[in-house]
C-alpha positions, 0 to 999 in steps of 0.5 A, a space after each residue: 145703557 151706560 156710564 150716565 144711566 149708571 150716573 144718575 142710578 148711583 146719583 138717585 141713591 139717599 145721601 145719607 146711605 153713599 157710604 155705606 153703599 162704597 163699603 159694601 162694594 170693598 168688601 164684595 171687592 174683598 171677598 172675590 180677592 178673598 176667594 179667589 186665593 183660597 182658589 189658588 191656594 187650593 190648586 197650586 199649594 199656599 206660596 204660590 197663591 201667596 206669590 200671587 197675590 203679592 205681584 198683584 197687590 204690588 201692582 195694585 200700589 202703583 195702580 191705585 196710588 196714581 189715579 187716588 192722586 189724579 182723582 183727587 188731586 194731589 201735588 206734595 210727595 210727602 208723607 202725609 200726602 202719601 197718609 191722605 191717599 192711602 185712607 182713600 184706597 181700596 186696603 184702608 177705606 173700610 180697615 176695621 180699628 186702623 190707627 194713623 199717626 202721621 208726624 213731620 217725615 212718618 207715619 205709622 199705620 196700625 191694622 187692630 181687628 182686619 177682617 181678614 184675620 179674623 175671617 180666616 180665624 172663623 173658619 178655622 183656616 191659620 191666619 195668612 202671612 199676608 206680611 210680603 203681600 200688604 208690604 209689596 202693596 204698600 211699598 209701591 203706593 208710597 213709591 207711586 209717591 216718592 221714591 225717597 220713601 219707605 216702608 217700613 215692615 214692624 209686625 204682619 203676619 207671620 209676624 207674632 203678632 199681639 192679640 190687640 194688632 194684626 200689624 204695623 207699617 212704617 212709612 218715612 222718610 231714607 236716611 241721606 248716605 
C-alpha cells in the first residue's frame, strides 16, 4: 500500500467528518509535542526542554510557512498574506477561542483559551513559559514571507496575563529608518 491507497482511504471519509479528522490529527501532534517536552523537562530540566522546544518551533515556522505558501500558492508578502497562511498552520488552525484582527499594516493575534496551558493546569503543572518558543515560531514564519515584518509579543507566559488572555502577538512592518 502506498500514498494512492491512503488518498483513497481519506476520500472515503464522509465530507462532514473531514474537518474533525484534521483537528484530531492536529491534537495528536500537539500531544506528541507536549509529551516530548515533558520527557525532556523530566530528564534535563525546564531550561533545556524550553531551549530545545524553541529551536524546533523556530525551524518549524520556516518550514510550515514555506509549505503553506507553496501549497496554497500564496504569492504576496504582506501582513494579510502571512495571516492567511498562519490561520492554516498547525499552531493556529485548531487554536480555541483565538482572535485575529488584520489591518492594513498590522495584525493582532490573541490566544484566549490555550489548550496547552489549560492541560498543564489540569495536571497540576505550572504555566509553561512558552514566550520564547511561540515568538521564535512566529518570527521565522513571518520572515519566510517578508523579512521586513516584525513580531512583537504583547503578553505571553511567563508574563503575567489576565485570566481571559494567554498571549497576544502583533505583526507589523518594520519602521524605515
